[in-house]
C-alpha positions in Angstrom: 52.1 155.8 63.3 51.8 155.2 67.3 49.0 157.1 69.3 51.4 159.7 70.5 53.0 160.4 67.3 50.0 160.8 65.5 48.6 163.1 68.3 51.4 165.2 67.8 51.2 165.3 64.0 47.7 166.5 64.3 48.8 169.3 66.8 51.6 170.3 64.3 48.9 170.7 61.6 49.4 167.6 59.5 46.7 167.1 57.2 43.3 165.1 58.5 40.5 163.7 56.9 37.2 165.5 58.5 35.4 163.3 60.3 31.8 163.2 59.5 29.4 163.2 62.2 26.8 160.5 62.4 24.1 162.9 61.3 20.2 162.2 61.9 19.9 159.3 60.0 22.9 157.5 61.5 21.7 159.0 65.1 18.1 157.4 64.7 19.4 154.1 63.7 22.0 154.1 66.6 19.1 154.8 68.8 16.9 152.3 67.4 19.4 149.1 67.1 18.5 146.6 69.5 22.0 145.3 69.9 24.1 148.6 69.7 27.3 149.3 71.6 29.2 152.2 71.8 33.0 151.3 70.7 35.8 153.5 71.7 38.0 151.2 69.6 35.9 151.9 66.7 36.7 155.8 67.4 40.0 155.6 67.7 40.5 152.8 64.9 38.8 155.8 62.7 41.1 158.5 64.2 44.2 156.5 63.3 43.1 155.9 59.9 41.8 159.5 59.3 44.8 161.1 57.6 45.2 158.3 55.0 43.7 159.8 51.6 41.9 157.6 49.7 42.5 154.7 52.0 41.5 151.2 51.8 39.7 149.3 54.6 39.2 145.3 54.7 36.2 144.1 56.3 37.0 140.4 57.3 33.4 139.6 58.2 30.1 139.0 55.7 29.3 142.3 53.5 27.3 145.0 55.3 25.8 147.5 53.0 25.7 149.9 56.1 29.2 149.7 57.0 30.5 149.6 52.9 28.5 152.8 52.7 29.8 154.3 56.0 33.5 154.1 54.7 32.5 155.2 51.0 31.1 158.3 52.4 34.1 159.1 54.3 36.5 158.6 50.9 37.6 155.2 51.6 37.6 152.1 49.2 36.2 149.0 51.0 36.9 145.3 50.4 35.3 142.4 52.2 36.0 138.8 52.6 34.1 136.7 55.1 37.2 134.5 56.0 35.4 132.5 58.9 32.7 131.3 56.6 35.1 130.5 53.5 37.1 128.5 55.5 34.4 126.6 57.0 33.1 126.1 53.6 36.7 124.8 52.4 36.7 122.3 55.2 33.3 121.1 54.4 34.3 120.7 50.5 37.7 118.9 51.7 35.5 116.8 53.7 33.2 115.7 50.8 36.2 115.1 48.5 37.5 112.6 51.1 34.1 111.1 51.2 33.9 110.6 47.5 37.6 109.4 47.1 38.1 105.8 45.7 38.4 103.3 48.4 41.7 102.5 49.6 43.0 105.7 48.3 45.0 107.4 51.5 44.5 111.2 50.8 44.1 112.8 54.3 45.8 115.7 54.6 47.5 117.4 57.6 45.7 120.5 58.9 48.9 122.6 58.3 48.6 121.4 54.7 44.8 122.2 54.4 45.8 125.9 55.9 48.1 126.5 53.0 45.8 125.3 50.4 43.2 127.7 51.6 45.1 130.5 51.6 46.1 129.9 48.2 43.0 131.4 47.4 42.0 133.4 50.5 43.8 136.7 52.0 45.6 137.2 49.0 46.3 140.9 48.8 49.5 142.9 47.9 51.8 144.4 50.7 51.0 147.7 52.0 47.5 147.7 50.6 45.2 148.9 53.7 45.6 151.3 56.1 42.8 149.4 58.1 41.3 146.0 58.8 38.2 145.1 60.7 38.5 141.7 62.3 35.6 141.7 64.4 35.6 138.4 66.6 37.5 136.4 64.1 40.2 135.2 65.9 37.9 133.8 68.8 36.9 131.2 66.3 39.7 130.6 64.0 41.4 127.2 64.1 44.9 127.3 65.8 46.6 126.1 62.7 45.3 129.0 60.7 45.2 131.8 63.3 49.2 132.6 63.0 49.1 132.3 59.1 46.4 134.4 58.7 48.1 137.2 60.9 51.0 136.8 58.9 49.0 137.9 55.9 47.0 140.6 57.7 50.4 142.4 58.8 51.8 142.0 55.5 48.7 143.9 53.7 49.0 146.9 56.0 50.8 149.9 55.4 53.1 151.2 57.8 50.7 152.7 60.5 47.8 151.0 59.5 45.4 149.5 62.2 43.5 146.6 63.1 40.5 146.3 65.1 39.4 143.2 66.7 36.8 141.9 69.2 37.6 139.3 71.8 35.0 137.8 73.8 35.8 137.3 77.8 33.5 134.1 78.3 32.2 132.0 75.7 28.9 133.9 73.9 25.7 132.5 74.0 25.2 132.6 70.5 27.2 133.5 67.2 27.1 137.3 66.0 27.8 139.4 63.1 28.7 143.0 63.1 28.2 146.5 61.3 29.1 150.1 61.7 26.3 152.6 62.9 28.1 155.5 63.1 31.5 156.9 64.1 31.5 155.0 67.8 28.7 152.7 67.5 28.8 148.8 66.4 25.6 146.7 65.7 26.1 143.0 66.7 23.6 140.9 64.6 22.5 137.5 65.8 23.3 135.1 63.1 23.2 131.3 62.1 26.1 129.6 63.8 29.1 128.9 61.3 31.3 127.3 63.8 31.4 127.1 67.8 33.6 129.4 69.8 37.0 128.0 70.0 38.7 129.8 73.1 38.9 132.6 75.3 42.0 134.5 74.8 43.9 135.9 78.2 45.7 139.4 77.7 49.0 138.0 77.2 47.6 135.5 74.4 46.2 138.5 72.5 49.5 140.3 72.7 51.2 137.2 71.4 49.0 137.2 68.5 49.5 140.6 67.4 53.3 140.2 68.4 54.4 141.7 65.2 52.5 145.2 65.7 54.3 148.1 67.3 51.7 149.6 69.4 47.9 148.4 71.0 45.4 149.9 73.0 42.5 147.7 74.6 39.0 148.3 75.9 36.9 146.4 78.2 33.3 146.4 77.7 30.2 145.8 80.2 29.2 143.4 77.5 32.2 140.7 78.2 33.8 141.9 75.0 37.2 143.3 75.0 38.1 145.4 71.9 41.8 145.4 70.9 43.2 147.9 68.4 46.9 147.3 67.1 49.0 149.3 64.9 51.6 148.2 62.3 
């Protein structure tokens, strides 16, 4: 469901899950978080999925208890899969396997075949499972071979009207970060050990190409050189 249609259904009296405010504890965290950023993308994401009863959300970053609690308190079920870390650990294991191979054996595998092997055990969710996916800045770091295949899986696992929230750096970041939710409109970026280097900076047209199967989109540009992109299936 796109923005205009959803706004119309809300006005017409469609049932909506009440949106809990941040409350004193969350407000306190937001005020003290060193790397907190106001996120209009998050606010819209939560609005888009708000009328899905017992909806499921997939977080494609490392498990954050704060983010998990945020959704559970609002009646959602949450799954987490740190896709970037899993991919890099998979590549490291493949490289080690090749180092230990018998000399003379030609076991080198193309990148595309490695992607297929990786996806045999990753992003394996049934169709129409999730109402929302938090992709964070995952696509800025994914290999060119894996990115389109991962997008195919994400699109398939979303219900019709499901939404993806993603972040894109307008310039290479100075360091690697992870993210967690603080309240309805606040995301905290947490400096973390580098898993992999920043792959590329996407232009607006390239971002739209990544999400070409999705029906509608919105983008929000922040002063911190991060663009929030929100796409609806």
